[in-house]
N, C-alpha and C positions, 0 to 999 in steps of 0.2 A: 638438480634435475627440474626442468620445467616442461610444460605441455602447452599445446595450442588449444585455444578455446573458441568455439563457434557458437554464437547465440544470436537470437533476435531480441532486441530490447526496444520497446515502444515502437514497434514496426520497422526498425532499422536493423539490418544484418551486420554483425560484427565478427571478424575473424582476427582474434588477438593472439599474437605469439608470446611465448615466454611467461606463462602464468604459473606461479608457484603452486604446487599441489595443496599446500596448506592455506592458501589465501581464501578468506571468507568472501561469500557473495557480496555482502555489504561493502567490504573494502574494494572489491573489484568494481562494483557499480560507481562508488564514489571516487576512487583513486585512478582507476584505469579508464573509465568512461566519462568521468566528470559529472555524473548525475548525483549531485549532492542533496537532492530532495529526500533521499533515503537517509533518515537520521539514525545514528548509532547512540543508544542510551546505555543500557545495562550490559550489553554484550553477553547476556546469558539467556536471551529469549523470553524474559519476564515482562518487559515494558511494552513491547509491540511497536516501538517507534520505527523499527527497520523493516516493517512488513511490506512485502511486494507480492505480486502475483506471478507464479511460475506455472506455466501450462494451465492457467485458469484457477489455480488454488492459492490461497494466501499462505505465505511462507515467511518465517522469521529469517531474514537474510543474514543475521549474525550467527545463525546456527547451521547454515548450509555452506559447504565449500563451493567455490566458484566452479571447480571442475565437475561437480555433481550437476551443474546446470548446462553442461555441454549439450548442444542441440536443442535447448529449451527456448520457449517463447516467454519472455519476461516483460511485465508491465510495472513500471515504477510510477510514483506520483506525477512525474513529468509527463507520463503518457496518458493521463486522464484528461487534461485540458491545459490551457494556457491562461494567463491573467486576462487576455483579451477574449478568450473563448472557453469559459469554464464549462465543465460537464455539469449535468444536473445536480449531482451530489455536492460538488464544490460550490455551486451556486446556492444550494440550500444551507451549506455551512456558513456562507457569507451572510445570507439573509437572516438566519436564525442565531447568529453570533456563536457558532459552534467551535470557536477557538479563542484563545487568549494569547498566551506566549507563542503558540504555534509549534512548539517542539514535538508534541505528540501527533499533530495534525496529519502529516503524511501517512503514518501508520493507521490512524483512525479512518482516513479516507480510503486507504487500500483495503482495510478490513471491512469497512462499510460497503465498498464496491463488491467485494466477495459475497457479503451477506445479501445484498440486493439482487445479485445474479442467481443465487442458489436457493433462497428461502423466502417463504411468504411474509415473514415478519408481521404476524397478525396483531401483536401487542408490543407495548413498550418493554415488557419483560423479555420478549423474544430478542429485541434489539439489545437490551442490556446484557443478556446472556451471551449473545454473539460478540459483544465488545468486551467481555470479561477478561480477556487476555491482553487488553490494552490499558495502560495506565496514563492518567492525566492528573496533574497536580494543581491545575488552575480552574477548570470549568465546573466541576461538580457533575459533569456528564449530561445534565438535563438538556442543555441546548444541543448537544451532539445527538442525543436520542431524538429530539424534535426534528433536527435537520434530516436524519436518516428516515424518520417516519414520513416527513414531507417529500423527500426524494422518492420513496417507495410509492406514495400516493400519485405523484406526477408520472412515474413510470407506468403505473396501472392505468391512468387516464390515457396516456399515449397508446398503450396496447389495446385499448377499447375501440 
C-alpha cells in the first residue's frame, strides 16, 4: 500500500506518487527528491544532522514520516542559498570557520536559521542552548556560535 504525497520543498511544488507509508522524511528528501544536503547520522533524532524546516519549525527528518509532511512547506539546506549566493548565515559560517568536516553543517545551519527567525539570541548561552540538540565532533562549537551571533547582528543591522 502506497500513498501520493504533495509537498512544497524549497519553494518547488512536488506531487509524488507511490510513497511508502513508513518512509522517513529524510529518506524521501534524499532518495525521492535527490536533496542530499539533508544528512542522516544517528537515525534516532539525537545528532541533528537531518534537521529541516517544516512549516517554519525545525524538525528531525529522521523522526518524521514523509506522509506526515503531506501538504507541508519544507526547507532543506539547499533552500537557504547556493555556493554562488550564500544566505547570511551560510556566509557567516564560511567567514568564521563554523565547519570542519561538514557532516553536521546542514543541521547546524537549519537549526541556526530557526533560532535566528524565532529568538533574540541575546547571549552565547542562548545560542548554545538552541544548538544543544545538534552534535558536532570536529569544531568544538565556538566558531559555530560566533557565526550565528554574527548572522544575528547582521540581521539586526538590516532590520534597523
